[in-house]
C-alpha positions as CSV (number, residue, x, y, z in Angstrom):
1,M,-8.9,13.8,16.1
2,S,-6.0,13.5,13.7
3,R,-6.5,12.4,10.1
4,H,-4.9,9.3,8.7
5,L,-4.0,8.5,5.1
6,H,-5.7,5.3,4.2
7,V,-3.8,2.8,2.1
8,T,-4.8,-0.6,1.0
9,L,-2.2,-3.3,0.5
10,Y,-3.3,-6.0,-2.0
11,M,-1.2,-9.0,-1.1
12,K,-1.3,-12.8,-0.4
13,A,0.3,-15.1,2.1
14,N,3.8,-16.4,1.6
15,C,4.8,-13.5,-0.6
16,P,8.2,-12.1,0.2
17,L,7.6,-8.9,-1.8
18,C,4.4,-8.3,0.1
19,D,6.1,-8.8,3.4
20,E,8.8,-6.4,2.4
21,L,6.4,-3.7,1.4
22,K,4.4,-4.2,4.6
23,A,7.6,-3.7,6.6
24,D,8.4,-0.5,4.6
25,L,4.9,0.8,5.3
26,A,5.3,0.1,9.0
27,E,8.5,2.0,9.0
28,L,6.9,4.9,7.1
29,Q,4.2,5.2,9.8
30,A,6.7,7.0,11.9
31,E,6.6,9.9,9.3
32,I,3.1,9.7,8.0
33,A,-0.1,8.9,9.8
34,L,-1.1,5.8,7.9
35,E,-4.1,3.5,8.3
36,I,-3.2,0.3,6.5
37,T,-5.7,-2.2,5.3
38,E,-4.4,-5.6,4.1
39,R,-6.5,-7.4,1.5
40,N,-5.6,-11.0,0.7
41,I,-6.3,-11.4,-3.0
42,E,-6.9,-15.1,-2.5
43,A,-9.9,-14.3,-0.3
44,N,-11.7,-12.3,-3.0
45,E,-12.3,-13.6,-6.5
46,E,-12.4,-10.1,-8.0
47,D,-9.2,-9.0,-6.3
48,F,-7.5,-12.2,-7.4
49,C,-8.5,-11.8,-11.1
50,R,-7.4,-8.1,-11.0
51,F,-4.1,-8.4,-9.1
52,R,-2.9,-12.0,-9.2
53,Y,0.1,-11.3,-11.4
54,L,0.8,-7.8,-10.0
55,I,1.1,-8.1,-6.2
56,P,1.9,-6.4,-4.0
57,V,-0.2,-3.5,-5.1
58,L,-0.6,-0.4,-3.0
59,D,-3.7,1.7,-3.3
60,I,-3.2,5.1,-1.8
61,E,-6.2,7.3,-0.8
62,G,-6.2,10.3,-3.1
63,G,-3.3,8.9,-5.2
64,D,-2.5,6.3,-7.7
65,L,-2.2,2.5,-7.5
66,L,1.5,1.6,-7.1
67,Y,2.6,-1.6,-8.8
68,P,5.9,-3.5,-8.3
69,P,8.7,-3.0,-8.3
70,H,8.4,-0.9,-5.2
71,H,11.3,1.4,-4.4
72,W,11.5,3.0,-1.0
73,D,11.8,6.6,-2.3
74,A,8.9,6.2,-4.8
75,V,6.6,4.8,-2.2
76,R,7.6,7.4,0.3
77,N,7.1,10.2,-2.3
78,A,3.7,8.9,-3.3
79,L,2.5,8.7,0.3
80,N,3.9,12.2,1.1
81,S,2.2,13.6,-2.0
82,A,-1.2,12.1,-1.1
83,W,-0.7,13.3,2.5
84,Q,-0.1,16.9,1.3
85,K,-3.2,16.8,-0.8
86,M,-5.2,15.9,2.3
87,Q,-3.9,18.9,4.3
């Protein structure tokens, strides 16, 4: 059984930045085994209070929270770093 790097994407509907990051993560799945959980901050009061002005936020298992602006190389490097720690 192969191990996946778990990431949580804090987002909301009708958020172009969220959609862009989600697309980037889908593309990065070709390089890194990712398990992506999407959390709509509007469905959880605690998430909403914590992230309403910050989305999209990416929570990488074994890594840091990544706040916008999200740059392809920075996201990729953070995911690779967390993946290497798991190995």
